[in-house]
N, C-alpha and C positions, 0 to 999 in steps of 0.2 A: 504493500499499499504504498508505505513509505516510497520506494520508487517512480510511484507513479505520481504522484504529488508532485515527485523533482521533475520528472521528466513535464508534466504540463506546468509545472513552473518556468524551467527553458523556454517550452513552445511560446509562453505568452511573452517572456522577456524580445524573444524571436521578435513576435511578430510587434512589437513596438518597436524595438532598434532600427528593423528593415523601413518601416515606412519614414521613420526619424532621420534616417540617414541619408535616403532621397528624397528630403524636404531640407537637408543639409543642403549638399550638393546640391540643387534646384537655386539653394538664395546665392550659396556664391559662385554660381554661374550667372545669377542675374547679376552680382558686383560687379565679377569680373568685367562681363559688357557692359556695363554702366560707367565703369572705371574704363574699358577701352574708349568707348564713345567720348569719354571728357578727353582722356588724350590726342586723340585723332584731333578734335576738333580744333585743339592748340598748335598743334603738328604739321596740320592741312587747312589752313584759314581759306573760304574761297576768296577767286579770282576778282571778279565780280561783287554786285550791287541783290540784295533780295529791297523784291517788291511784296510789297500786299496787298492780297487780290479780295482780303476779309474776311476767309474761311482756311486760306494758308498761304504761305512765300513763297513766290518759285526768286532761284537764282539767274541773275540774265548778266554777260556779259558784253559792254557794248563799245565798242574800238572805232577809230574812222568819222571821217565829214562827209557829207555828200551826200549827194541825191541824185537814183531812190535809194534807198535801204536794203540790203542782204540779209533776211532773216534765215536761221541757220538749225534746222530737224533735223537731231540724230537716229540714232538706227533703235531698236527696241529696249534694250539692254544698256542702250551709250547717253554719255554725258555732255554736255556743249566742249568736253577734254575733247570728244573727237575729233572736233574742227581745229583745235589751235591752231597751229602751223597754217590752214588754209588761213583763217580769220587773219593771223598775224596777216600775211601774204596783201590779201585783199583787205583791207585795213589804211596800207599805203594812197588807196585812192579812192574805198568807197565808206561810208557809211555799215560798219558789220557787227550782227548782233547775233550771238550764239546764246542759248537760255539749257536750264536743267528740268524735264519735264516733273509734278507733280510725283515724289514719290520718291524720284532719281536722286544721283548727285548730290548735291547741298543743298538742294531747295526742301520745302518740307511735304511728308504726305496728304494727298488731296482727296479730297470724295469719292468715296466708288458708287458707279463699276467706271474705267477706265477705256471710256470708248472715243472711238475719233470726234461726236461731236462734243465732249469734254472737253477732249485738251484741245482742242482748235477754238472754244470756247473759253477755254483762260488763256491760250493765245494771246488772241483779239483781247483781252480783259489786262493780261500783260501788257504788251506794248499801248493802250491808251495809257495804263496808268505811270509808266515808266515814262513818259513823255516820248514817244517814240513816233510822228506821224512817216501816214503813209508819202509818196507810193512804193510799194515793197515789191524786189523780188524774191520769190521764196526758194528757197532751195529744204531738198529734204532726199536724205541716206535710209534707202529700204525702207523703215516701216516708215522714216520720217517721211517718204516717199510718196506712205499711203494717204498721210495725215493734209500733207499741203495742199490736192488736189478739191479739197472738200474745204477750204480756207477761202482759194481762190473764186469756190463757186457762189460762194457764204459773203464774199465783200468781195466784188470786180470790182468796182472803183479805184480800190486801193492794191490792185494787183498790176502789173507792170508786166509779168513774165515768171516763169520757172522754168529750175534747173531740178531734173530728180536724178538723181545718181542710182544706178540700180534700183529704181524699187519696186518695191510689192506691187502687185498689178488686185484691182480688184479681184478678177476674173478664179484668180488662187484664191479663195477663202470664199469665196459666195456661188456657188456653196465651195468646202470645201470639198477633197477626198476624204475618202474614209481612213485612208492612211494619215493625212496633215491632223484629221480630229481628233485620230486616240493619239497621234503626239501631242498634240496643242493638248489637250487633256490628260495626258504625263506631265507633261511640261508644268502646266498649273499648281499639279498633286504637290509635284516635287516642293514648287515653292512658295506652296503653303507649307510644308512639312516642314522646309526650308527655315521657313518666317519664325513655326514652334521653336524650333532650335537655336535658332538665333538669340533672342530673348533672355533662354537660358545658357548663350557663351559659347555651345558648341560649335557654332562655325565660326566664329572668332579663333577657338580655339586649333578647328580643321586648318584655317588661315597660318595661325601661328608655325605649328608640325611644316604645311610648308616653307615656309622662309629660311626655316630653320633649319632644311637640310629635310626630313624625316619625310619625303617622299613617299616611297614605302606603307606607311603607316597609317598617311594621307592619304592616300589614291585608295586604302581600302578603306576609309570610314566615308571620301566622296561615292563609293562607288554603293557604301552603305546606305547613304542617305537618301540618293538619289536611284535605288532602284528605279523597275520596272521601263528608264530608259535607256534608249541604244547604248551601245557599248561608249563606245567613243565619246557618245555626247553626255554621258556621265563620270567621266575621268576629267584629270586632269591636263590631259589633252586635248581637250573639247575644242573643237573650233571656235564656238560660240566668245569664248575667249584671247583664243590665238590671233583671229579676224580684227581687234583690237589695235589701235593705234597705242605704241611702245608706251606712251604716258597713261594713257588710259587704264591698260594693265596694269600698272603701278598700282596705278589709286582702285583694284577694285580690291583689295585684302581691305580697303574703309570700305568701301560702298557696297556690296557684293556682300557683307556679313552685317547686312544693317536689316532691321526687321521692314522698316517703310520698302526697303527695295524690293524682298519678297513678295507682296502682299502686291504691289503693282504688278512687276512680273507675272505674277499671273491673273490680276484681272486683264490687262494686258492682253494676253496671251485668250482667257476668254470670249472674248470682245470681240474677236477681230472678226468671224465672218459678220457679227453684225456694224464693225463698223467698214467693212468691205462692201457690206451690203447700202450703207449709205451713202458710201464716197457711187456707188451704182447710180444706183437710182437718181443724183444728178444729171445725167445724161454727159451733153455737152463740159465739162470743167472748167474750160478756161477759152475763152475765144482773144488770150495774146502769146505771144513766142511760148512755144516751149522747146527744151534742149536734154535726151533723156541721156547716161552716160550709162553704159553695163558695165557691170562690173570684167576685167581683164580677167578671163578661166586659167590663166597663169600663175596669179595671184592668189586665186579664192580658194581657199580649201573646202565652204561650204557649197555641196554641187547644186546646194537647189537656186542661186544667184547664176547659175552658167546654163541651168535648164531650158532645154529646147520648148517648153510651156512656156517661161519669162519671157524669152528672145522672142517666141511670136506675137506676145501681149504688146510687146513693146515697138514691134514692126506694125501692128496694129495701131494703136493708138498715130503713129508717125502718119501711116496713109489716111485715118481718118479725119487727122488735122491738116493735113495737105489739100482737101476740099472742102475745109471750111469757111466763109470769103473776109475773114477778118484776121486769122490766125496762122502760124505755123511752126511747123515741129521737126524737129529731126534728131537723130541719134550719131553722136561721137563714140565713133568703134577707136580712137588712138588712148581711149583710159586707161 
């Protein structure tokens, strides 16, 4: 009887200690994440300024002088850093504006869902509140190339032209193929999983392992966190990472480990079909000159960007635009 009582007591102690240790680990992880964010803010101050939209602040970098003003919209996971070199060169002759969409880079997290309509509304509000008047030349890369045509059709009097760099075309996502839909769902699920883990400091710890040289351990953790994704996408060799400019890759260990980033990317992925439908509904999205710059297939790791289907859509846009009375469009293949 005494032995049974002792075993029961040991079991009770174990049941008490296990949740207690888990709770202690969670609190330690949350403190680790909070202290890390405070350190990041001190070490990596924003290069631009914040503009308050009322619900949240967006980070904006405004350089150069002249008119029209060039507005730069980055890709799905990218920030204004992806435009750094280009903006610096263009600012010698033009006024150039880049910014971080809500939830990315230095910007605050924004209202959900992250649809094309909401993103364009916020961009227009940002330009108004920052006192950056039209006319605008709109430049969008990849996901940003899907956003900018919606701005052009909503504000035609403020738009004098567009440059779309390897743009995502609406036909890719309205409707998406079964494979694309499945990949977007998996990507969103992984991002939401990472958002929870980032709050507990887990993603920050993985980034620390990568930077400290413990790549084997870090790779195993990355694969565990991103289970369900294609092998290359869910690894430290993911093209999502290596296709970024060097300065943005450096800041990925600061931006990508934040909860706001993970939730924002999840929402953008989930709403890609809705965003594409919004653009397709507009039909003639711009009666001004449009230039399309396809990605150089020899420099791009992501097969989608050089896929025949996207190239065909680029050609279709070009042919259709040449038939319009006031607009023009061309594809520059020397990019």
